[in-house]
N, C-alpha and C positions, 0 to 999 in steps of 0.2 A: 547542499541545495536546500534542505529543510531549514537549516540555520538562517538562510535568507528568506525563505517563503513564510515561515511562521511569524516573524516580527511584522512583515508587511501585512499578513492576514490579520494579525492582532490589532494593528493600527486601523485597518478598515472597519473592524468590528467595534472599536472603542466607542462606547456610549450609545451604540445602536444595534446591539446583538439581536434583539427581538424583531426589529424591522427587517434585518437581513434574513433571519430564518423564515419569517412569514412570507417574505417576497419570493422565496423558493417554492413555497407550497402552492400546488395548483389551486387556484381560487383565492389565494392570499392577496393582500394589498400589492398593487403594482403588477400582479401576474395577469389578471384578466385584461388589463389594458394592453399588455404585450402579446399574450397568447389567449385569445378568447376560448372559452370552454367548448365552443362549437368547432374549434380547430385544434383539438387535443394532439394530433400528430406533430404539431409544431413544438410540443413540449419535449420531444425527443431531440430537437436540434442541438442543444448543448453537447450531448454525448456524441451525436453523429459528427458535429463540427470538430470536436476535440480529436476524435479518431482520425479524421481526414487531415487535421492540422499537424498531427504528430509526425507525418512524413517530412515536414519542413526541417525541424531540428535533426531528424534522422539522416537527412541528406548531408549533414556536416560531420557525421560519425564514420569511422572506419576509413578515413582519408589516407592514413599512413599504411594501411594494409587491411585485408579482410578481418572482420571481427564479428562475433555473435553476441548481440546484446548491446546496450548503451555504453558509451565511453565512460571511463572512470576518471573522476577529477582527482588529481594528485597534488594540487596546490591549495593555497588559502583562498584564492579567488576562483569562483565557479565560472567555467566557460559559459558564455551566453546561451549557446545552443543546448547545453545540459540544463540550465535554469529554465528555459522554455519547455524542454522535453518533460522534465519532472513536474514543472508547474502546471502543465495540462492535466496530468493525472491528479495532482493536488486539487485543482479547480473542479474537476469532475467529482472528486470525493466530497467536496463541499456541497456541490449541487445535489448529489445523491442523498446527502443527509436531510435535505429539505424536500426532496421530490421522491419520496419512497414509493408511491404508487407507480410513478413512471419508471422508476428503477426496476421494480419487480417485473414489468413487462419485458425487460431484457434478461434479468437473472433467472427467471423461471425456465428459460431454455438452456440451463447450465449443462445438461448432458450434450447438447449439440455443440456448445462453445468448447467444451473440453475435448470432445471427439475431433472437432475441426482443428483445434490447436495441436493436439498430440499426434494425430494420425496424418494430418496434411500440412499444416503450416510449419511445424517444427522441422520435419524432414525437408520441406521445401526451402526453409531458411538455411539449413546446412548445405544443401545442394547449390544454393544461389549465393554463397559467400563470395565467389569471384565475380559476381555480376552486381554492380552497385545499383542500377535501376531497379532490379527485382528486390534486392535487400532493403532498399529504402521503403518499399511498400510492404513486404512480407513481415519484416521484423517487428515494426510497431503494431501491425495487425495481430500478430501472434501474442504480443504483450496484452493487448486489449481483450482478445478472446479468452486468454487464460485468466485475466482478472475477473471478467464477467462470469466465467465458469466457476471459479473458486468462490466468488461471492454467493452464487446460487447454491453451490454444493454445501457451503457452511450454513447458509440460511436454512437449507432443507434438513440437514442432519445434526447441526449443532446449535439450533435456536433455543433449546431448552436451557434454563438456568443451571449453571455449574460453578461452584466456588473455585474449583481447580482451574477451569478454563478462564474464569475471570481473573484469577491471579496471573496466569501466563499472559493474558491479554494486557493487563496493567504493566507487566514487567517488560513486554516486548520492545517498547520504545527505548527504554534504558539499555537493554541488551544491544539494540541496533546502534545506539550512539557510542558505546564503549567497547564493543567486541573486538575492534580492529587490533589494538595493541596486545590484547590477550592472545588472540589467534595468531598474530605474527610471531609473538614470543614462543608459543608452542610449536609453530611450524619450524622455527629455527632450531628447536631442540630435536624434533623427529626427522628433520631433513636428512642428516647423515646416516640414519639408521637403515638397516636392510629391511626389505619388505615392500609390498606394493603400495600404490597411492591410496587404494581403498582402505587398507589397514591403518595407514597414517591419518587419513581423514577421519576415520572412526575414533581413533585415539584422541585427536584434537577435539572432536565434538564431545566425547565422554568426559574430558577434563574441563574444557572451557565452559560448558553449559552450567554445571553445578557452581563453578566459581563465580560466574556472572550472576546467577540467581541469588547466591549468598550476598554478593555485593549489593544487589537490589534490595534484599530484605533488610540488611543492616544500615545501608547508607542512603536509601532512597524512599522506600515505601511509606514510612510514617514521618517523613521530614519535609521541610519546605520545598526541597527539590522534587519530591514525589507529588506534592500539590501542584507544582508548576507543570509537570509532565502530564498528569492524569486528572487534575482537579482535586479539591479537598473533599474527601468523602468520609463519613462516619463508618469505619470498617465494621464495627459491631452491628450497626443497623443494617449495612449491606449484607453481611453474612447471615443475619437473621431473616432477611427477605428472600434469600435464595436457598437456604438450607431447609429441608422438610421439617415440619413441626414434630416434636416428640409425641408419641402416642400417650394418651392419658389413661 
């Protein structure tokens, strides 16, 4: 899905990135014409609309049988309903990047979103697996509440600069893109072994994560591929900006 979304997004931004970013800022060019500052509640409409619209692609999921979570694309061509589903989250991410003040109005209630997700929506989603009308509403709502809760949680507790967290953040997209063959290969090795699923899952994680991080360090981080994924950054300057100065 991201393979399709990113080129489209890049084409939209080509030659006009500054105007796109400023148009998302409350009070920026084009914003006041659409959303006057005297009607700031309208600034929340992109997120509210995306949350409501997610039920439409969700209605095309789990058709062959009850399933928890979005469908998995197994072919080269992404099913349209999955492209729309993930595209809504992608679009909201772009909107949040330029509308930080409005976003904080939602993420500051992160405790409520996480409690609602974990204590109510997730159990309800499991119980409603056999009922498509309820699943169509509950499952995307759970995904959105968890997303808002996690964003607020990380902003609250992980907002301070950290070289280690920055490194993991930079590597995360590469790990997401290439983890599948590594994980599948390890699964095929541990599958016939005796032991529970939790033990096998832990072993796969303990082996795959270091391998993937090594591949990122050697093949991606300081290469053109790394610049493509995360932008070209002077690593020494970035490290100096986030590491505390040595005492004199």
